[in-house]
C-alpha positions in Angstrom: 17.9 -6.1 15.3 18.7 -6.4 18.8 22.9 -7.1 19.9 22.7 -11.0 20.0 21.2 -11.2 17.4 23.4 -9.3 14.8 26.0 -11.7 17.0 25.0 -14.6 16.0 25.2 -12.9 12.1 28.2 -11.6 12.3 30.3 -14.9 13.8 27.6 -17.0 11.2 28.4 -15.1 8.3 32.0 -15.2 9.3 32.1 -18.8 9.6 30.5 -19.2 6.6 32.3 -17.0 4.4 36.0 -18.6 6.3 34.4 -21.9 5.2 34.2 -20.6 1.3 38.2 -19.2 1.1 39.5 -23.0 2.7 37.6 -24.4 -0.2 39.1 -22.8 -2.6 41.9 -24.6 -4.6 45.3 -23.0 -4.8 45.6 -22.1 -8.0 42.3 -20.0 -8.1 43.8 -18.5 -4.4 47.0 -17.4 -6.1 45.0 -16.2 -9.4 42.8 -14.0 -6.9 45.8 -12.9 -4.6 47.6 -11.5 -8.1 45.0 -9.7 -9.5 44.7 -7.9 -5.5 48.5 -7.0 -5.8 47.6 -5.4 -9.6 44.8 -3.7 -8.5 46.5 -2.1 -5.4 49.4 -1.7 -7.2 47.3 0.4 -10.3 45.6 2.3 -7.3 48.8 3.5 -6.3 50.3 4.4 -9.5 47.3 6.7 -9.9 47.6 8.0 -6.9 50.9 9.2 -8.0 50.5 11.3 -10.7 49.7 15.1 -10.2 46.1 16.1 -9.2 45.7 17.9 -12.7 46.9 14.6 -14.7 43.8 12.5 -13.4 41.0 11.6 -15.0 38.1 13.1 -13.6 39.5 16.4 -11.6 38.5 19.1 -14.0 35.2 17.6 -14.1 34.5 20.6 -11.3 36.0 23.2 -13.1 34.1 22.3 -16.8 31.0 22.7 -15.0 31.1 25.5 -13.3 32.8 27.0 -16.3 29.3 26.2 -18.0 27.1 27.5 -15.8 29.2 30.7 -15.8 29.0 31.0 -19.8 25.4 29.8 -19.6 24.9 32.6 -17.0 27.0 35.1 -19.4 24.4 34.2 -22.1 21.0 34.7 -20.1 22.2 38.3 -18.8 23.6 39.8 -21.3 20.6 38.6 -23.7 19.4 36.3 -26.1 21.3 34.7 -28.8 19.6 35.6 -31.8 18.1 38.3 -31.2 21.0 40.8 -29.9 18.9 44.0 -31.3 14.9 43.0 -28.7 14.8 45.2 -26.2 11.9 45.2 -23.7 10.8 48.4 -25.0 10.4 46.1 -28.0 8.0 43.5 -25.8 4.4 44.1 -25.5 3.2 45.1 -22.7 0.6 44.2 -20.6 -1.0 47.2 -20.7 -2.0 46.5 -24.4 -3.0 43.0 -24.3 -5.2 44.2 -20.6 -6.9 46.9 -23.4 -7.5 44.4 -26.0 -8.5 41.6 -23.8 -11.0 44.1 -21.8 -14.5 42.9 -22.0 -16.1 45.8 -19.9 -19.8 45.5 -20.7 -20.6 48.9 -21.2 -17.9 50.0 -23.3 -19.3 47.5 -26.5 -17.1 45.2 -28.3 -13.3 45.5 -27.9 -12.7 45.0 -31.8 -15.1 47.6 -32.7 -13.7 50.0 -30.6 -10.0 49.5 -32.6 -12.3 49.8 -35.9 -13.2 52.9 -35.0 -9.7 54.5 -35.8 -8.6 52.7 -38.4 -6.3 55.6 -39.6 -5.0 56.2 -36.9 -3.6 52.6 -36.2 -2.8 53.0 -39.4 -0.4 56.1 -38.8 1.2 54.5 -35.6 2.3 51.6 -37.5 3.3 54.0 -40.2 5.5 56.0 -37.3 7.0 52.5 -35.9 8.4 51.1 -39.2 9.4 53.4 -41.8 10.1 50.8 -44.4 7.9 50.0 -47.1 4.6 48.6 -46.6 4.3 44.5 -46.7 
């Protein structure tokens, strides 16, 4: 919008606003003035309260605290499984052995079934409790 059009728009808007204000009756003008005064008084009273008693002054601190608690929970480990370590999780090498499908090595499941006694011994060594 060019400068001349903006000036004429502002002048026309100002004239329409003044016309609408001048057409208000005295009782309505008085009520609007009283409402404005009450709003300004309430804002002044709110700004006189100490910062720690204002309505939303603790919101940023609460957000930072929540983020710190979440970060600590994620850093120190899962909440439901405190004894789980990285050694307990299956490694990618194990998954690669099971998932490999070399043409020359035959079927992967056949390879695993060839030494069932070894896998039974390894399972019993890792889990010394009673068999399920």
